[in-house]
C-alpha positions in Angstrom: -12.8 -19.2 -10.9 -12.4 -20.2 -14.3 -9.1 -22.2 -14.5 -6.6 -20.9 -17.4 -4.1 -23.1 -19.1 -0.3 -21.3 -19.3 2.8 -22.8 -18.2 3.6 -19.7 -15.9 0.1 -19.7 -13.9 0.5 -21.0 -10.6 -2.7 -22.4 -8.9 -4.0 -22.6 -5.1 -5.5 -25.9 -5.8 -2.0 -27.3 -6.9 0.0 -26.7 -3.4 1.8 -29.7 -1.9 4.2 -29.6 0.7 7.9 -29.7 -0.2 9.4 -33.2 0.1 12.2 -32.2 2.1 12.8 -30.6 5.5 15.4 -27.9 5.7 17.0 -28.2 8.9 19.8 -25.6 8.4 20.9 -22.7 5.8 24.6 -21.6 6.2 25.6 -19.0 3.7 29.0 -17.5 2.8 29.1 -14.3 1.2 32.4 -13.2 -0.5 31.2 -9.8 -2.0 32.7 -8.0 -4.8 30.2 -5.7 -7.3 30.5 -8.1 -10.6 31.8 -11.5 -9.5 30.0 -12.0 -5.6 30.5 -15.7 -4.5 27.8 -17.2 -2.6 28.5 -20.6 -1.2 25.2 -22.4 0.1 25.3 -25.2 2.9 21.5 -26.7 2.9 21.2 -29.3 5.5 18.1 -31.6 4.5 16.2 -34.3 5.6 13.6 -36.3 3.3 9.6 -35.6 4.2 8.3 -39.0 2.9 10.2 -41.3 0.7 12.1 -40.7 -2.0 11.8 -37.7 -4.4 13.8 -35.0 -6.6 15.3 -32.2 -5.0 14.1 -29.4 -7.1 15.7 -25.9 -6.3 14.9 -22.6 -7.6 17.6 -20.3 -9.0 17.7 -18.1 -11.9 20.0 -18.3 -15.1 22.0 -15.4 -13.8 23.2 -18.0 -11.2 26.8 -19.2 -12.5 27.5 -22.6 -11.1 30.7 -23.3 -9.7 30.4 -26.7 -7.7 27.8 -28.7 -6.2 28.1 -31.3 -3.7 26.2 -34.1 -1.5 27.8 -34.9 1.4 31.0 -33.8 0.0 30.8 -35.8 -3.3 29.6 -34.7 -6.6 26.8 -36.2 -8.1 26.7 -37.7 -11.8 26.3 -35.3 -14.6 23.3 -37.0 -15.7 21.8 -36.6 -12.0 21.9 -32.8 -12.1 19.4 -30.8 -14.7 19.0 -27.2 -15.1 16.9 -24.6 -17.0 16.5 -20.7 -16.5 14.5 -21.1 -13.3 15.4 -24.3 -11.6 17.9 -26.8 -10.5 16.9 -30.1 -10.2 19.0 -33.2 -8.4 17.5 -36.8 -9.1 16.3 -39.0 -6.3 19.1 -41.5 -7.1 21.5 -38.9 -6.3 20.4 -38.5 -2.7 20.9 -40.5 0.3 18.1 -41.7 2.3 18.3 -39.9 5.4 19.6 -36.2 6.3 22.0 -35.1 3.7 23.9 -31.5 3.2 23.7 -29.6 0.0 26.5 -27.7 -1.1 26.7 -25.2 -3.7 28.8 -22.1 -4.8 27.8 -19.9 -7.5 28.9 -16.7 -8.7 26.9 -13.7 -9.5 27.2 -10.0 -10.8 25.3 -7.5 -8.4 26.4 -4.5 -10.6 24.2 -6.2 -13.5 21.3 -6.4 -11.2 18.9 -3.8 -12.6 15.8 -5.2 -11.4 17.0 -4.8 -7.6 15.7 -8.2 -7.0 18.1 -11.0 -5.2 21.4 -8.9 -4.3 22.5 -5.7 -6.3 24.2 -2.5 -5.8 22.3 0.9 -4.6 25.1 3.9 -5.3 28.0 1.6 -4.1 26.3 -0.4 -1.0 24.9 -4.0 -1.4 21.9 -4.5 -0.6 18.9 -7.2 -0.8 15.4 -7.6 -1.6 14.4 -11.5 -1.7 10.3 -11.3 -1.4 8.7 -12.4 -3.0 10.9 -14.7 -5.2 14.1 -12.6 -5.1 16.7 -15.3 -3.1 16.5 -17.4 -6.1 18.3 -14.7 -7.7 21.4 -15.0 -5.2 21.7 -18.9 -5.0 20.0 -22.3 -5.4 17.3 -22.9 -2.9 13.8 -24.0 -2.5 12.2 -20.3 -2.7 8.6 -20.9 -1.1 8.0 -19.4 2.3 6.6 -23.1 3.6 10.5 -23.8 3.5 12.0 -22.7 7.0 15.5 -22.8 8.5 18.0 -20.9 10.8 20.6 -19.2 9.0 23.9 -18.5 9.9 25.6 -16.1 7.3 29.1 -15.2 6.9 30.0 -12.2 4.8 33.5 -11.2 3.5 34.0 -7.8 2.2 36.1 -4.6 2.3 33.0 -2.7 3.1 33.2 -0.7 6.3 29.4 -1.9 7.9 28.2 -5.8 7.3 24.9 -6.6 8.3 22.4 -9.5 8.3 19.4 -11.1 9.9 19.6 -11.9 13.8 22.0 -11.4 16.3 25.9 -10.6 15.4 28.5 -13.3 16.4 31.7 -12.0 15.2 32.4 -8.6 13.6 35.9 -8.0 12.4 37.8 -5.9 10.1 36.4 -7.6 6.5 34.5 -10.1 8.3 31.1 -10.6 10.0 28.9 -13.4 11.2 25.5 -13.3 11.8 23.2 -16.0 13.1 19.1 -15.7 13.3 17.9 -18.5 15.7 14.6 -18.0 14.1 13.3 -20.8 11.4 12.3 -18.1 8.5 11.7 -18.6 4.5 14.3 -17.0 2.2 12.2 -14.3 1.1 13.2 -12.8 4.7 16.8 -12.7 3.9 18.8 -9.8 4.0 22.1 -8.5 3.8 23.3 -4.9 3.4 27.3 -3.9 3.1 28.3 -0.2 2.7 29.6 3.2 4.0 26.7 3.5 6.8 26.4 5.6 9.8 23.8 4.6 12.5 21.5 6.5 14.8 21.7 4.4 18.1 19.2 3.4 21.0 18.2 0.8 23.5 14.7 -0.7 24.0 13.9 -2.8 27.3 11.4 -5.3 26.4 8.6 -6.4 28.8 10.3 -9.4 30.1 13.9 -7.2 30.5 15.4 -8.0 27.1 18.1 -5.2 26.1 17.8 -4.6 22.6 19.9 -2.3 20.4 18.4 -0.4 17.9 20.3 1.4 15.0 18.6 3.5 12.0 21.8 3.0 9.6 21.8 5.9 7.1 24.4 7.3 4.8 27.1 9.8 6.0 25.7 13.4 6.1 22.0 11.8 6.4 22.1 11.2 10.3 20.3 14.7 11.2 16.9 13.0 9.1 17.0 9.7 10.8 15.6 10.6 14.1 12.2 10.8 13.7 12.3 7.2 12.4 14.4 6.1 15.3 11.2 7.8 17.7 8.5 6.1 15.5 10.3 2.5 16.2 10.6 2.7 20.0 7.0 3.7 19.7 5.7 0.7 17.6 7.5 -2.0 19.9 5.9 -0.3 23.0 2.2 -0.2 21.3 2.9 -3.8 20.3 3.5 -4.7 23.8 0.6 -2.5 25.2 -1.7 -4.1 22.8 -1.0 -7.2 21.2 1.3 -8.3 24.0 4.0 -9.4 21.4 7.7 -8.8 22.4 10.8 -8.6 20.4 13.0 -11.7 20.4 16.5 -10.8 19.2 19.3 -8.7 20.6 19.6 -6.0 17.9 16.8 -4.4 15.4 18.4 -2.7 12.3 16.8 -0.3 9.7 18.8 0.3 6.6 17.9 3.4 4.1 18.3 2.6 0.5 18.4 4.8 -2.3 17.0 2.1 -5.1 14.7 0.2 -3.8 11.1 -1.4 -5.6 9.2 -1.2 -2.6 8.5 1.3 0.3 10.0 -1.3 3.0 10.8 -5.2 3.8 10.3 -6.7 6.8 13.7 -9.0 6.8 13.7 -10.6 10.7 15.8 -8.1 12.3 17.1 -6.3 9.6 14.4 -4.1 7.9 15.5 -2.5 4.6 13.3 0.7 3.7 13.4 3.0 0.9 15.0 5.9 1.9 11.6 8.3 1.5 10.2 6.4 4.3 13.0 6.8 6.7 14.4 10.4 6.2 13.0 13.6 7.4 13.5 16.9 8.8 11.2 20.2 8.8 12.5 21.6 5.7 12.3 18.4 3.7 9.4 16.5 4.6 5.8 17.1 4.8 3.1 16.2 7.2 2.1 13.4 5.3 5.7 12.1 5.0 6.2 12.4 8.6 3.0 10.3 9.2 3.9 7.7 6.4 7.3 7.2 8.0 5.6 6.8 11.3 3.1 4.3 9.8 5.8 2.1 8.0 8.2 2.0 10.4 5.2 0.4 12.3 4.4 -2.0 9.5 7.4 -3.5 9.6 8.1 -4.0 12.8 4.6 -5.5 13.3 5.8 -8.2 10.7 8.1 -9.3 13.4 5.1 -12.0 14.6 2.4 -11.1 11.8 4.3 -12.5 9.0 7.8 -13.6 10.1 7.5 -15.5 13.4 4.0 -16.7 11.5 4.7 -16.4 7.7 2.4 -17.6 4.9 2.1 -21.4 3.7 2.2 -20.0 -0.1 2.0 -16.7 -1.9 -1.8 -17.2 -2.3 -1.9 -16.6 1.3 0.0 -13.4 1.2 -3.4 -11.8 2.5 -3.0 -13.1 5.8 0.1 -11.7 6.9 -0.1 -8.3 4.8 -3.8 -7.5 5.5 -3.3 -8.3 9.4 -0.4 -6.4 9.5 -1.9 -3.5 7.7 -4.9 -3.5 10.1 -2.4 -3.2 13.0 -0.6 -0.4 11.5 -4.0 1.1 11.3 -4.9 0.9 14.7 -1.6 2.2 15.5 -1.5 5.3 13.5 -5.4 5.9 15.0 -3.8 5.8 18.7 -1.0 8.0 17.6 -2.8 10.6 15.7 -7.0 11.2 15.3 -8.4 7.7 15.1 -11.6 9.5 13.0 -9.6 11.5 10.8 -6.9 8.1 10.3 -10.5 6.3 9.4 -11.2 8.5 6.8 -8.1 8.7 5.6 -7.9 4.9 5.1 -11.8 5.0 3.5 -10.5 7.4 1.1 -7.2 5.5 0.0 -9.2 2.3 -0.4 -11.8 3.8 -2.4 -9.1 5.6 -4.8 -7.6 2.3 -5.4 -9.3 -1.1 -4.2 -12.5 0.0 -5.6 -11.0 0.9 -8.7 -9.5 -2.5 -8.9 -12.3 -4.2 -7.7 -14.1 -2.5 -10.6 -11.9 -3.3 -13.4 -9.9 -5.8 -15.3 -7.5 -6.3 -12.5 -10.2 -7.4 -10.1 -9.1 -10.4 -7.9 -10.3 -12.0 -4.6 -8.5 -11.0 -1.1 -7.1 -14.6 -1.3 -6.2 -15.4 -5.3 -6.8 -18.5 -6.9 -4.4 -18.4 -9.5 -1.4 -15.9 -10.8 1.0 -15.5 -13.3 3.7 -13.1 -12.0 3.3 -12.9 -8.2 4.8 -9.4 -7.8 1.7 -8.3 -9.4 -0.2 -9.5 -6.7 1.1 -6.6 -4.0 -2.0 -4.9 -4.7 -4.5 -2.7 -2.6 -7.2 -6.0 -2.9 -4.3 -7.9 -0.6 -3.2 -5.3 1.4 -5.8 -2.8 2.2 -9.0 -4.9 1.6 -7.4 -7.3 3.6 -7.2 -5.2 6.5 -10.9 -4.0 6.0 -11.6 -8.0 6.5 -9.7 -8.0 9.6 -11.6 -5.1 10.6 -15.1 -6.4 10.0 -14.0 -9.8 11.5 -12.9 -7.7 15.2 -16.7 -6.1 14.8 -18.6 -9.3 14.1 -16.8 -11.2 17.5 -16.1 -7.8 19.4 -12.8 -6.7 21.1 -12.7 -9.5 24.0 -13.4 -12.0 20.9 -11.0 -10.8 18.9 -8.1 -10.4 21.7 -8.6 -14.4 22.2 -8.7 -15.3 19.1 -5.4 -13.6 18.5 -3.7 -14.7 21.5 -4.9 -18.6 20.4 -3.1 -17.6 16.7 0.0 -16.4 18.1 0.1 -19.7 20.3 -1.0 -22.1 17.8 0.8 -21.1 14.5 4.2 -19.6 15.9 7.0 -20.8 13.8 4.6 -22.2 11.2 3.6 -20.9 7.7 -0.3 -20.7 8.1 -3.3 -20.2 5.6 -6.6 -18.2 5.6 -8.3 -21.5 6.8 -6.0 -21.9 9.8 -6.6 -17.8 10.6 -10.3 -18.3 10.6 -10.2 -21.7 12.1 -8.6 -19.9 15.4 -11.7 -17.6 15.6 -13.8 -20.2 15.2 -12.4 -22.0 18.2 -11.9 -18.8 20.4 -15.6 -17.4 19.8 -17.9 -20.2 18.7 -18.8 -18.6 15.5 -19.0 -20.2 12.2 -17.2 -18.4 9.8 -17.8 -20.2 6.8 -19.9 -17.9 5.1 -17.6 -15.1 6.0 -14.7 -16.9 4.1 -16.4 -15.3 0.8 -14.6 -12.2 1.8 -11.3 -13.9 1.3 -12.5 -16.0 -1.7 -15.0 -13.8 -4.0 -13.6 -10.7 -5.8 -15.7 -7.4 -6.6 -17.4 -5.0 -4.0 -20.5 -5.6 -2.5 -23.4 -3.0 -3.6 -25.8 -2.7 -0.5 -29.1 -1.1 -1.4 -31.1 0.9 1.8 -34.3 1.8 1.9 -36.9 2.5 4.7 -40.4 2.2 5.6 -42.1 4.0 8.3 -45.3 2.8 10.0 -46.9 3.9 13.7 -43.7 4.5 15.7 -41.7 1.7 13.9 -38.7 2.4 11.3 -37.6 -0.9 9.4 -34.6 -1.0 7.3 -35.0 -3.1 4.4 -31.6 -4.2 2.6 -30.3 -5.9 -0.6 -27.0 -7.0 -1.6 -25.3 -7.7 -4.7 -21.6 -8.0 -6.3 -21.3 -7.6 -9.6 -19.1 -10.1 -12.1 -15.7 -9.7 -12.1 -13.3 -11.6 -14.4 -13.5 -15.3 -13.7 -16.4 -14.9 -11.4 -19.8 -14.3 -12.5 -21.9 -15.4 -9.7 -21.4 -14.0 -5.9 -23.5 -15.7 -3.5 -24.3 -13.5 -0.3 -21.4 -12.2 2.2 -21.9 -11.5 5.7 -21.9 -7.7 6.1 -21.9 -5.7 9.5 -23.8 -2.3 9.0 -23.2 0.3 11.6 -26.8 2.3 12.0 -27.3 5.1 14.2 -30.7 7.1 14.2 -30.9 10.9 14.8 -34.0 13.2 15.6 -35.5 15.7 13.8 -33.5 18.1 16.6 -30.4 16.8 15.7 -30.6 14.7 18.8 -28.9 11.1 18.7 -31.9 8.5 19.8 -30.2 5.6 19.1 -26.9 5.0 19.2 -24.9 2.7 17.1 -25.9 -0.2 16.2 -24.4 -3.3 14.5 -26.8 -5.1 12.2 -25.4 -8.4 10.7 -26.6 -9.2 7.2 -26.3 -12.2 6.1 -28.9 -13.2 3.1 -29.5 -11.4 0.0 -32.1 -9.5 1.0 -32.9 -8.6 4.9 -34.8 -6.6 6.9 -34.0 -4.6 10.6 -36.6 -2.8 12.5 -36.6 -0.1 15.7 -40.0 0.3 17.5 -41.2 2.6 20.0 -40.0 5.9 17.7 -42.0 8.9 18.4 -41.1 11.1 15.0 -39.4 9.3 12.4 -35.3 9.8 12.6 -32.8 10.3 9.9 -30.7 7.2 9.3 -27.3 7.3 9.9 -25.8 4.1 8.3 -22.4 2.5 7.3 -21.4 4.3 10.3 -17.5 3.9 10.9 -17.4 2.2 7.2 -18.1 -0.5 9.2 -18.0 -2.9 5.4 -16.0 -2.1 2.4 -19.6 -2.0 0.3 -21.1 0.7 -1.6 -23.9 1.7 -0.1 -27.1 3.2 -2.1 -29.8 4.8 -0.6 -32.4 7.2 -1.7 -31.4 10.5 0.1 -32.0 14.2 -1.0 -29.7 16.8 -0.4 -31.2 18.4 2.3 -30.9 15.3 4.6 -27.5 14.9 3.8 -26.9 18.2 5.1 -28.7 17.8 8.0 -26.0 14.6 8.7 -23.3 17.0 7.8 -24.6 19.1 10.6 -25.3 16.4 13.2 -24.0 13.2 12.8 -22.2 12.2 15.6 -20.1 9.2 14.0 -17.1 11.4 12.6 -17.0 9.0 9.3 -20.9 9.3 8.7 -20.9 12.9 9.1 -17.9 13.1 6.6 -19.3 10.8 4.1 -23.0 13.2 4.0 -20.3 16.2 2.8 -18.9 13.9 0.4 -21.9 12.8 -1.0 -23.3 16.2 -1.3 -20.0 17.4 -3.1 -20.2 14.6 -5.5 -23.9 14.9 -6.3 -23.0 18.4 -7.5 -20.1 17.2 -9.1 -21.6 14.9 -11.1 -24.3 17.1 -11.9 -22.2 19.6 -13.1 -20.0 17.4 -15.2 -23.0 16.8 -17.2 -24.0 20.3 -17.9 -27.0 20.2 -14.9 -27.0 22.6 -11.8 -25.8 21.7 -8.2 -23.7 22.4 -5.5 -25.7 24.9 -3.6 -26.8 22.8 -0.6 -22.9 21.6 -0.7 -21.8 24.9 -0.4 -23.9 26.1 2.6 -23.5 23.0 4.6 -19.9 23.3 4.2 -19.8 27.1 5.2 -21.6 25.6 8.6 -18.8 22.8 9.2 -16.0 25.4 8.6 -17.1 27.4 11.6 -17.2 24.2 14.0 -14.3 25.2 16.5 -15.4 22.1 18.0 -14.5 19.9 15.4 -11.0 18.6 14.8 -9.4 21.1 12.4 -8.1 18.0 10.6 -11.3 16.3 9.9 -12.7 20.3 9.0 -9.9 20.0 6.5 -10.9 16.7 5.0 -14.4 18.2 4.5 -13.3 21.7 2.6 -11.3 19.0 0.1 -13.3 18.0 -2.7 -13.5 15.1 -4.5 -10.7 14.0 -7.0 -11.6 13.9 -10.8 -10.6 10.3 -10.6 -13.7 9.9 -7.5 -15.8 11.9 -9.8 -15.6 9.6 -13.2 -15.6 6.2 -11.0 -19.0 7.5 -9.6 -20.4 8.8 -13.4 -19.3 5.3 -14.7 -21.0 3.3 -11.7 -24.1 5.5 -12.5 -24.0 4.2 -15.8 -22.7 7.5 -17.5 -19.3 7.7 -19.7 -17.2 10.1 -17.8 -15.6 13.0 -19.5 -12.2 14.0 -17.8 -12.4 17.6 -19.6 -15.7 18.3 -18.3 -14.9 16.7 -14.8 -11.9 18.8 -14.4 -14.2 22.2 -15.6 -17.0 21.0 -12.8 -14.3 20.5 -10.2 -12.6 24.1 -10.9 -16.0 25.7 -11.1 -17.3 24.8 -7.7 -14.2 25.1 -5.9 -14.1 28.8 -6.7 -18.0 28.9 -6.2 -17.2 27.7 -2.8 -14.3 30.5 -2.5 -16.4 33.2 -3.5 -19.0 32.5 -1.3 -16.7 31.7 2.0 -14.2 34.0 1.0 -14.1 36.0 4.2 -14.3 32.7 6.4 -11.7 31.3 4.6 -9.4 34.2 5.1 -10.0 34.2 8.8 -9.1 30.5 8.7 -5.8 31.0 7.0 -4.9 33.3 9.1 -6.1 31.9 12.6 -4.5 28.1 11.9 -0.9 29.5 11.8 1.4 27.4 14.1 3.4 29.4 16.1 7.0 28.3 17.4 9.4 25.7 15.4 7.9 23.0 13.3 6.7 19.8 15.2 5.2 16.6 13.0 2.7 16.3 16.2 -1.1 15.5 15.1 -2.4 18.4 16.8 0.2 20.8 14.5 -0.1 18.6 11.3 -4.3 19.1 11.9 -4.2 23.0 11.9 -1.9 22.8 8.9 -3.9 20.9 7.2 -6.9 23.2 7.6 -5.0 26.3 6.8 -3.9 24.6 3.6 -6.9 23.6 2.4 -8.2 27.2 3.0 -5.3 28.3 1.0 -6.3 25.9 -1.8 -9.6 27.1 -2.2 -8.6 31.1 -1.8 -6.0 30.8 -4.5 -8.8 30.0 -7.0 -10.0 34.1 -6.8 -6.9 35.8 -5.1 -4.7 34.6 -8.0 -2.0 33.2 -5.9 -0.7 36.2 -4.0 -1.2 34.2 -0.5 0.2 31.2 -1.9 3.4 33.4 -3.3 4.1 34.9 0.0 3.7 31.4 2.1 6.2 29.8 0.0 8.7 32.9 -0.1 8.3 33.1 4.2 8.1 29.3 5.3 10.4 27.4 6.7 8.8 24.0 6.6 8.2 22.1 3.5 4.3 21.1 4.2 3.5 24.9 3.8 6.0 25.3 1.1 4.7 22.5 -1.4 1.0 23.1 -0.7 2.1 26.6 -1.6 3.9 25.7 -4.8 0.8 23.3 -5.9 -1.3 26.4 -5.7 0.9 28.1 -7.7 2.0 25.5 -10.4 -1.9 25.0 -10.6 -2.4 29.0 -11.5 0.2 28.7 -14.0 2.8 30.8 -11.6 5.1 28.3 -10.6 8.6 29.1 -12.7 10.1 31.2 -9.8 8.9 29.2 -6.7 10.1 25.9 -8.7 13.4 27.4 -9.6 13.9 28.3 -6.5 13.1 25.0 -4.9 15.4 23.7 -7.1 18.2 25.7 -6.3 18.2 24.8 -2.9 17.7 21.3 -3.4 18.9 20.3 -6.3 21.2 17.5 -4.4 18.7 16.1 -1.9 17.2 13.4 -4.0 13.8 13.1 -1.6 12.9 16.7 -2.4 14.0 16.6 -6.3 11.2 13.8 -6.5 8.2 15.8 -5.3 9.9 18.9 -7.4 9.3 16.3 -10.7 5.9 15.1 -9.6 4.1 18.2 -8.5 4.9 19.7 -12.4 2.8 17.2 -13.9 0.0 16.4 -11.5 -0.7 20.2 -10.6 -0.4 21.8 -14.4 -3.4 22.4 -16.3 -4.3 19.3 -18.1 -3.7 21.0 -21.8 0.2 21.2 -20.3 0.5 18.1 -18.6 2.2 16.2 -21.0 4.3 18.4 -22.8 5.6 19.2 -19.5 6.1 15.8 -18.3 8.1 15.0 -21.7 10.3 18.4 -21.1 11.3 16.7 -17.7 12.0 13.4 -18.9 14.8 14.7 -21.4 16.6 16.4 -18.2 20.0 15.3 -17.2 18.8 14.8 -13.4 15.7 12.6 -14.3 17.3 9.6 -13.4 14.8 7.2 -14.6 16.5 3.9 -13.5 15.8 4.8 -9.9 12.4 3.5 -9.3 11.4 6.7 -6.8 12.6 9.2 -9.7 11.1 7.0 -12.0 7.5 6.8 -10.2 7.6 10.4 -9.4 7.5 11.4 -12.9 5.0 9.1 -14.5 2.8 8.6 -11.4 2.7 12.7 -11.2 1.2 12.7 -14.8 -1.1 9.7 -14.1 -2.4 11.6 -11.3 -3.5 14.9 -14.0 -6.6 13.0 -14.5 -7.5 15.1 -17.5 -4.1 15.4 -18.4 -3.3 11.6 -18.8 -6.6 10.8 -20.3 -6.2 13.9 -23.2 -8.4 13.3 -26.1 -5.3 12.8 -28.7 -4.0 9.8 -26.8 -0.8 12.1 -26.3 -0.8 10.5 -22.3 -1.4 7.1 -23.4 1.6 6.8 -25.6 4.2 9.0 -23.3 3.2 6.4 -20.6 3.3 3.2 -22.6 7.0 4.4 -24.1 8.3 4.8 -20.8 6.9 1.3 -19.5 8.6 -0.3 -22.5 12.0 1.5 -22.2 11.7 0.3 -18.3 10.5 -3.1 -18.8 14.0 -4.7 -19.9 15.5 -2.5 -16.9 13.1 -3.3 -14.2 9.8 -5.5 -14.5 8.5 -4.8 -11.5 8.6 -1.2 -11.8 7.0 -1.2 -15.2 3.9 -3.6 -14.1 3.0 -1.6 -11.0 3.1 1.5 -13.5 0.9 0.0 -15.9 -1.9 0.2 -13.6 -2.6 3.7 -14.7 -3.9 2.3 -17.7 -6.5 0.2 -15.8 -10.0 2.4 -15.9 -9.3 2.7 -19.9 -12.8 0.8 -20.9 -14.6 3.2 -19.1 -14.1 6.3 -21.6 -15.3 7.2 -24.9 -14.9 5.6 -28.0 -12.0 7.8 -29.0 -10.1 7.5 -25.8 -10.8 3.7 -25.5 -9.3 3.1 -29.2 -6.2 5.4 -28.4 -5.5 3.3 -24.9 -6.0 0.3 -26.5 -3.3 0.9 -29.3 -1.2 1.9 -26.2 -1.9 -1.6 -24.8 -1.7 -3.7 -27.7 1.6 -2.0 -28.7 3.2 -3.3 -25.3 1.6 -6.5 -25.3 3.5 -7.0 -28.9 7.2 -5.6 -27.6 9.9 -8.3 -28.3 11.3 -9.6 -25.0 8.1 -8.5 -22.9 8.7 -9.6 -19.1 6.1 -12.1 -17.4 5.1 -9.0 -15.0 4.1 -6.7 -17.7 2.8 -9.1 -19.9 0.4 -10.3 -17.4 -0.9 -6.7 -16.2 -1.7 -5.5 -20.3 -3.3 -8.9 -21.7 -5.8 -8.6 -18.3 -6.3 -4.8 -19.3 -6.5 -5.7 -22.7 -9.2 -8.9 -22.4 -11.3 -6.3 -20.3 -12.4 -4.3 -23.6 -13.1 -7.2 -25.6 
């Protein structure tokens, strides 16, 4: 990677250990909204010789006092700027010493929600990645780990921090976390909260108190979160043999939160949308997401907390592994095949797009300007795919041995990708030098497959190539596991799944002794995150859709049929007959999981169609893509109207609502049928369903159908009147209108909603709801007049001084701007340049827009 000179850039190659060992951290908070006092007593020991002591600390810290072993250093021995404080080596003792500082901070003024801030009267923290430096002066880096003792003084009724409670009395609480941790895992919450309580007994007999803390009035919506936590704890013991290690585990729901959730040791802080759920307010997708994220943050206790990352370049070490673990968990709790398909859909929608654009970066980047910009799909989702490939290559037993060795060898340490791969090499005897390229090289490999057939021998010829990405032009071959099966002409499987291991730029694999030429089922289970290119006709895709025994490959065949039709239609050609016929056969397959049938009935999204066209060298036309998708959906509905009506009637779920997998699957299929039927019935079924159903899953599905048909006014008013005081339902209300609106109306609707008094744009959830809803309307956001670009840029510039993280993350809506026509490129570039020229632009947003601008030059 080419090294970029910039005073703000950090480089992996520059890493060096912190020159001091931090042996103990003692913190004392006296909480006040505008003037919180923080005293920090830090016990250090020099690692090697005498060096200056460098502490991170923002300009928002008002330093009241600083002593070393009780004595003030000379004024010329202490220097500070807007980001750090430095104590000269001459002021430090030769051996162990204690640095004591007291600072004052203003949580009420903290609109960026980094460090200690206030959310609707409740004190809370967010310290990952570099938020702790906004609380006090500290070596704020993940490889500096220490036990924490925390004392909190406040008149708030509930006072929480990490670890175990030591003392609790009116106005005071003391907490002790015996497990060494970096500052990014620190947490504090103080507020008027009530707890849903339960208990869990670990495999070794430890009794653990469990609490889900919510605001008064939200108690009836926290039960599912508690159920999910208990399932997670049991699963981690059963599958990974990892027990919980403290006496209490707390989860807190917070309204204002930049992320989804945070794995702070023993005190997980969650965005309230990932805790609170009831049938009347949450959809099936919300329930599944809550279950998954509760598990994800709990699993971090070992893969992230007990073993953390040495530096932020190693972020994928904790996040990729923990995403993989939560994917395994959800697969066990629900349908493994449907989960796998959903994960691949998400990967292609977010990470493949990232890999193909200006924001492409390796799973482990080598440089960054703002670490918050690297909480990406590449680090998380692609990082998980790399773990999955490693598990396929070494087998289940090899994976289990390696994980046991990882926990044994690195418990209590801050580790690297090299450490991670070394345990696999030691446990299995494999050389993973080439495999490491999945961590160091950006981009999505393109895998080309062709077949030759001669005298009962089938030979598969593969080539691999990874296109250039910013800073990386040449990509050597990677190890690619390719799962392949063979299906006979009669539809029977004649060769069960076989894992081929490709390691060269070109490679062949042969199957001998075959009586007739089979149909190849390739990349089963999506065995590697690659783009597979093969010369295959629609009749063969339809055959695989009908007969493939691998659920992912079967779904993929249908997806390819649909994409082939949609790309043709969007370019003025004919297409879709084979797809419509094959889908009709699949829809009648009552042996298939209803959730799987639902996935197959759902057409690819407009962004996915645009990505396919661009990859093929065409310039996507958002309006033509929108029109093609509408026309194909209508043809599907007209051709299979009776079948879809029967599905809609048969998939009614009897009895009270339950979020269990089987019930959710039936609702998913029913909703998919409704979405197609609404194309031809004008919305009558959707209006009826909205009026009679009592669960939010069906209400939101019906509402989307009605808004899409331009008949959503009455339903939108009814939902608003019923839930105007429910912040999470109103977020859905703000999202659905610009997202499902006809493209020509999307921007006007978004602007009208932005002018409402209840558009609390400083709340990250509400901001994401509206602006994310518009960005999800592909043709609407990419309107030819550029008004979508202008509207988003206007709001990003308004948000950036308030909350740079949210502005930077939402700016990725511009990521694909270079792929469109000259007029759209010109208008998008103007919006990006306007943001780049903004006075006082944050480092977060500046890095994102400059990288995107560079992609068009």
